[in-house]
VEXVO-766149 format. One line per 4 residues: number of its first residue (from 1); their letters; for each residue z, x, y of C-alpha. Coordinates in pm, whole numbers, plus 50000, padded with zeros to 5 digits. Example, Ala and Ser with C-alpha at 12.3 -4.5 7.8 and 13.67 -1.06 7.14 Angstrom:
BEGIN
1 = AS = 50780:51230:49550 | 50714:51367:49894;
This chain:
BEGIN
1 = AESL = 33412:88892:85129 | 33268:88546:85223 | 33569:88362:85123 | 33855:88619:85117;
5 = LPER = 33819:88751:85462 | 33793:88413:85652 | 34070:88269:85449 | 34288:88565:85565;
9 = VKQL = 34175:88516:85929 | 34289:88161:85909 | 34634:88253:85781 | 34685:88525:86044;
13 = AEQT = 34536:88283:86307 | 34825:88043:86222 | 35082:88324:86232 | 34972:88457:86554;
17 = SLRP = 34861:88134:86739 | 34536:88321:86803 | 34246:88100:86679 | 33889:88213:86680;
21 = NLVQ = 33616:87965:86725 | 33398:88102:86429 | 33433:88374:86172 | 33141:88556:86015;
25 = IKSY = 33099:88831:85762 | 32836:89095:85857 | 32717:89434:85738 | 32791:89693:86010;
29 = KARW = 32728:90064:85981 | 32970:90178:86261 | 33247:89911:86307 | 33501:89699:86102;
33 = GSCT = 33487:89396:86328 | 33413:89254:86679 | 33505:88982:86898 | 33289:88802:87134;
37 = MRGD = 33363:88658:87477 | 33292:88313:87317 | 33582:88369:87072 | 33396:88441:86764;
41 = IQLN = 33512:88716:86530 | 33279:88909:86294 | 33393:89131:86016 | 33233:89389:85827;
45 = WQLV = 33217:89275:85449 | 33313:89633:85318 | 33676:89563:85438 | 33736:89389:85093;
49 = QATQ = 33751:89745:84963 | 34053:89831:85151 | 34415:89724:85109 | 34534:89389:85248;
53 = SIND = 34743:89576:85513 | 34421:89737:85638 | 34244:89411:85650 | 34524:89261:85826;
57 = YVII = 34523:89541:86098 | 34147:89484:86151 | 34179:89099:86164 | 34488:89111:86381;
61 = HELC = 34297:89360:86603 | 34007:89121:86661 | 34235:88802:86698 | 34423:89001:86985;
65 = HLRQ = 34080:89047:87161 | 34091:88660:87196 | 34366:88714:87467 | 34284:89073:87571;
69 = HNHS = 33913:89158:87559 | 33973:89527:87608 | 34183:89814:87478 | 34439:89807:87759;
73 = KAFW = 34798:89881:87706 | 34871:89499:87706 | 34629:89466:87430 | 34787:89736:87204;
77 = DLVE = 35140:89591:87283 | 35003:89254:87144 | 34854:89425:86834 | 35196:89591:86775;
81 = QFDP = 35376:89253:86807 | 35183:89137:86510 | 35146:89472:86311 | 35414:89711:86390;
85 = NFRE = 35251:89969:86167 | 34906:89927:86340 | 34892:90320:86438 | 34926:90406:86065;
89 = HRRW = 34664:90161:85981 | 34442:90267:86249 | 34465:90625:86138 | 34410:90535:85770;
93 = LKQH = 34077:90382:85872 | 33967:90682:86084 | 34042:90919:85795 | 33928:90711:85499;
97 = GHQL = 33707:90434:85619 | 33399:90632:85546 | 33495:90614:85176 | 33459:90231:85177;
101 = VI = 33100:90239:85269 | 32878:90200:84962;
């Protein structure tokens, strides 16, 4: 997780032109990622158990918070711009995310 997730953040940051200040890998019980007002992104290490499309959704979600630090329509429109299947990915995490926790 310490090498895979930050590398993928770097790739997606290049594609989206949304670049965080810092990427940290953490252990969370109830979230997959977060984005601070300073532009730092934290990701749950357990994401490495999911598919790349799920990882990409979470990373894109957090990268979009760099521009829209809320869950407004503008935020979700931005997420959809970079992940047209975000609804499916979000639904999968809600239904199956608990299975990734070890």
